[in-house]
C-alpha positions in Angstrom: 80.1 100.5 118.0 78.6 98.1 115.5 80.3 94.8 115.4 79.8 91.8 113.1 80.8 88.4 114.6 82.0 85.8 112.2 82.0 82.2 113.4 84.0 79.3 111.9 83.3 75.7 112.4 86.7 74.1 112.2 88.4 70.8 113.0 91.9 69.6 112.5 92.0 68.9 108.8 93.5 65.8 107.2 94.4 66.4 103.6 95.9 63.3 102.1 99.0 62.8 104.3 98.9 66.3 105.8 97.6 67.5 109.1 96.9 71.2 109.2 96.5 73.0 112.6 96.6 76.7 112.0 95.8 79.3 109.4 96.6 83.1 109.2 95.7 85.7 106.6 98.3 88.5 106.5 97.6 92.2 105.9 98.8 91.7 102.3 96.1 88.9 101.8 98.5 86.0 101.8 97.2 82.8 103.3 99.6 80.9 105.6 98.9 77.5 107.0 101.0 75.4 109.5 100.8 71.7 109.9 102.6 68.4 109.5 103.3 65.6 107.1 102.1 62.3 108.6 103.1 58.8 107.8 99.6 57.3 108.4 96.1 58.8 108.7 94.9 57.3 112.0 93.6 58.7 115.2 97.2 59.3 116.5 99.2 60.1 113.4 103.0 59.7 113.2 104.4 63.2 112.6 107.4 63.3 110.2 108.0 66.9 109.5 106.5 70.3 110.2 105.5 72.5 107.3 104.4 76.1 106.7 102.6 76.8 103.4 102.1 80.2 101.8 99.3 80.4 99.3 99.3 76.6 98.8 103.1 76.3 98.3 105.5 74.9 100.9 107.4 77.8 102.4 109.3 76.2 105.4 109.9 72.6 106.5 111.5 71.2 109.6 112.5 67.6 110.1 113.1 66.2 113.5 112.5 63.1 115.6 109.1 64.4 116.6 108.1 67.9 115.3 104.7 69.6 115.4 103.7 73.1 114.3 100.7 74.3 116.2 100.1 78.1 115.7 101.5 80.9 113.6 101.2 84.6 112.9 102.7 87.0 110.2 103.9 90.6 110.5 105.0 93.1 108.0 108.7 93.4 108.5 109.2 96.8 106.9 106.6 99.5 107.7 103.7 97.9 105.8 105.7 97.0 102.7 105.7 93.7 100.9 108.2 91.7 103.0 106.6 89.6 105.7 108.0 87.8 108.8 106.5 84.4 109.7 106.5 83.3 113.3 105.2 79.8 114.3 105.4 77.7 117.4 105.3 74.0 118.3 107.8 71.5 119.6 110.5 69.1 118.4 112.7 66.6 120.2 110.9 67.3 123.5 111.5 71.1 123.5 109.0 73.9 123.0 110.2 76.2 120.2 109.3 79.4 118.3 110.5 79.7 114.7 110.9 82.8 112.6 111.2 82.5 108.9 112.3 78.9 109.0 114.9 79.3 111.8 114.6 78.6 115.5 113.9 82.0 117.2 114.0 80.7 120.8 113.3 77.5 122.8 111.0 77.2 125.8 110.5 75.2 128.9 107.0 74.3 128.0 105.4 73.3 124.7 103.6 76.4 123.3 100.2 75.7 121.9 99.4 79.2 120.8 101.4 82.4 120.0 100.0 85.9 119.6 101.5 89.1 118.5 100.7 92.4 120.1 102.6 95.6 119.6 105.7 93.6 118.4 105.7 91.4 121.5 105.3 87.7 121.2 102.9 86.1 123.7 102.7 82.3 124.0 100.6 79.9 126.1 101.4 76.3 127.0 100.2 73.7 129.5 102.0 71.5 131.9 100.9 68.6 134.2 102.2 68.2 137.7 101.4 66.3 140.8 98.0 67.1 142.0 96.8 69.0 138.9 98.0 71.1 135.9 99.0 74.6 135.0 98.6 77.1 132.1 101.8 79.0 131.5 101.8 82.4 129.7 105.0 84.0 128.5 105.9 87.3 126.8 109.0 87.3 124.6 110.1 84.0 126.2 109.9 85.4 129.7 107.3 83.9 132.1 104.5 86.3 132.6 102.2 84.3 134.9 100.7 80.8 135.4 97.3 79.5 136.3 97.3 76.4 138.4 94.5 74.0 139.4 93.8 70.6 140.9 91.8 69.9 137.7 93.0 69.4 134.1 93.3 72.8 132.5 93.4 73.4 128.8 94.1 76.7 126.9 92.6 77.1 123.5 92.8 80.8 122.7 94.8 83.9 123.6 94.1 87.6 123.3 95.9 90.7 124.5 94.3 94.1 125.2 96.4 96.9 126.7 98.3 95.4 129.6 95.8 92.5 130.1 96.0 89.0 128.7 92.8 87.0 128.2 92.8 83.2 127.8 90.0 81.0 126.6 90.0 77.4 127.7 88.5 74.7 129.9 88.8 72.7 133.1 88.1 69.0 133.2 87.5 66.8 136.2 87.8 63.1 135.2 84.9 62.1 137.4 81.5 61.0 136.0 79.8 62.8 138.9 81.4 66.1 137.9 80.9 68.5 135.0 83.5 70.4 132.9 83.6 74.1 132.5 84.4 76.5 129.7 86.5 79.3 131.1 87.8 82.8 130.3 90.7 84.1 132.4 92.0 87.6 132.6 95.6 87.5 133.5 95.9 84.8 136.2 92.3 85.3 137.6 89.2 83.5 136.4 86.9 86.0 134.8 83.9 83.9 133.6 82.9 80.2 133.5 80.2 78.3 131.8 79.0 74.8 132.9 78.9 71.9 130.5 76.7 68.8 130.9 79.4 66.1 131.4 82.9 66.0 132.7 84.6 67.1 129.4 82.1 68.7 127.0 82.6 72.5 127.7 85.4 74.7 126.3 85.9 78.4 125.3 87.7 77.9 122.0 88.1 81.6 121.1 88.3 84.8 123.0 88.3 88.4 121.7 88.2 91.8 123.4 86.7 94.8 121.6 86.8 98.1 123.5 85.9 96.9 127.0 83.7 93.9 125.9 84.9 90.4 126.3 83.6 87.9 123.7 84.0 84.1 123.8 83.0 81.3 121.5 83.0 77.6 122.2 80.8 74.7 123.3 78.7 73.5 126.3 77.1 70.1 125.9 76.3 69.6 122.2 75.7 73.3 121.4 77.9 76.0 120.1 77.9 79.2 122.2 78.9 82.8 121.9 79.2 84.8 125.1 79.6 88.5 125.8 80.8 89.7 129.2 79.9 86.4 130.8 76.3 86.2 129.3 75.1 84.0 126.5 74.7 86.0 123.3 74.0 83.2 120.8 73.4 79.4 120.8 73.8 77.0 117.9 72.4 73.5 118.5 74.7 70.6 117.5 77.5 72.9 116.3 81.1 72.8 117.4 82.5 76.4 117.3 86.2 76.6 117.2 87.1 80.1 116.1 85.5 83.6 116.1 86.4 86.8 114.3 84.8 90.1 115.1 84.6 92.7 112.3 84.3 96.2 113.5 84.6 97.8 110.1 81.6 99.6 108.6 78.8 101.3 110.5 80.9 101.7 113.6 83.5 103.8 111.7 80.9 106.1 110.2 79.2 106.6 113.6 82.6 107.3 115.3 83.6 109.8 112.6 80.3 111.6 112.8 80.6 112.0 116.5 84.2 113.2 116.3 83.5 115.7 113.5 86.3 114.3 111.3 86.2 112.3 108.1 88.8 110.0 106.5 87.9 109.2 102.9 87.8 107.4 100.6 87.5 104.3 102.7 88.5 101.8 101.3 91.4 103.7 99.7 94.0 102.8 97.1 96.6 105.6 96.6 95.5 108.6 98.6 93.2 109.6 101.5 91.8 112.9 102.6 91.5 113.7 106.3 89.0 116.5 106.8 87.5 118.2 109.8 84.0 118.1 108.4 82.7 120.0 111.4 85.0 123.0 111.8 83.0 124.0 114.9 83.9 120.6 116.4 87.6 121.3 115.8 87.2 124.7 117.5 85.8 122.9 120.5 88.8 120.6 120.5 91.0 123.7 120.2 89.2 125.4 123.1 89.6 122.3 125.2 93.3 122.4 124.3 93.6 126.0 125.5 91.8 125.2 128.7 94.2 122.4 129.4 97.2 124.7 128.5 98.3 122.5 125.7 99.8 124.1 122.6 100.0 122.9 119.0 101.9 124.7 116.2 99.6 126.6 113.9 96.5 124.8 115.0 97.7 121.5 113.4 96.4 118.1 114.3 98.4 114.9 114.2 97.4 111.9 112.0 98.9 108.5 112.8 98.5 105.2 111.0 99.1 101.8 112.6 99.1 98.2 111.3 96.9 95.6 113.1 99.8 94.7 115.3 99.8 98.2 116.7 103.1 99.4 115.0 103.1 103.1 114.0 103.7 103.3 110.2 103.0 106.9 109.6 102.8 110.1 111.6 102.0 113.4 110.0 100.7 116.9 111.0 97.4 117.8 109.2 95.3 121.0 108.8 91.6 121.3 108.4 91.7 119.3 105.2 94.8 117.3 104.2 95.7 114.7 101.5 97.9 111.8 102.6 99.6 109.3 100.2 99.0 105.7 101.3 100.1 104.0 98.0 103.2 102.4 99.6 101.2 100.3 102.0 100.0 96.8 101.1 96.3 96.0 100.9 94.8 95.3 104.2 93.2 96.8 107.3 94.9 99.6 109.3 94.1 101.7 112.3 94.3 105.5 112.2 94.4 108.0 115.0 93.8 111.8 114.9 94.9 113.8 117.9 94.2 117.5 118.5 93.8 119.6 121.6 94.1 116.6 124.0 91.2 114.8 122.1 91.6 111.7 119.9 89.5 110.1 117.2 90.3 106.6 115.9 89.0 104.3 113.3 89.8 101.6 110.7 91.2 102.3 107.2 91.0 99.7 104.5 93.6 99.9 101.7 92.9 98.0 98.5 
């Protein structure tokens, strides 16, 4: 499948007296930013209140003795319609916390540095130091999932979930001038890949993504930005600090997949209505033959069309014939995933709604 990798060179941004730490663009195209108001702009700012902005306007604020917002994500709260739920994490008064729409959702034993939404489950990752080393702690819906411990200093910078597996991008640092740091990718609690730096603390995997069965990472080793695929260097960018990576699978990959499956979904992008058509009726007959061989039955030779949001929630499920029109006008603009099932076979792709 064709993939386009988009790389962002980011740093923590100081804007006047504001420190911004995370950005999220929702399915509806709204831009959310989390951060803090700071009393002075110095290397170690004094944090006075946590803020979430929506499209440049303050949405939620939290005042505490010490509060810091670190990561956020947004979900559609009502089957793809306009209302959105905003989740963000950080810490205040020495406690790790997750907030939802301005209210504390739950507290945690560790300070969460990242949160991630997958199929309506909230995954978070934090770090703790202990005698003889440090640990990365991963939780799902505020229940400990697993930990990664080491005698070195471990740092987690990115989190991704694919199926039942959790992938973490980070680094390990040994504070010894005779040692070198490593950028690392973990799968669950096992080290999957590592990449050597040149000094004790100049290597990190800052972003990790999984597309199909391929694991991508982006980060730094030495002075150079790197992109890795399945443990091998894919690209190198001299004197560039890579902090985030986005992989766009929309476009050629969808066309190739549809051609192979013999089914079309059009127009794509769509606005009010889409048509799902078995462009290759012979292909559908093959699917139907496979169905009979597997002793599976459908009523009247109907296939099943399903539409999901990017968090994996099923928004629409409808039986379809050889050519069917489906109304999608109630969904907000954004990217969705569709699935067509017939005779034990499945075709999937992305649908863009404008």
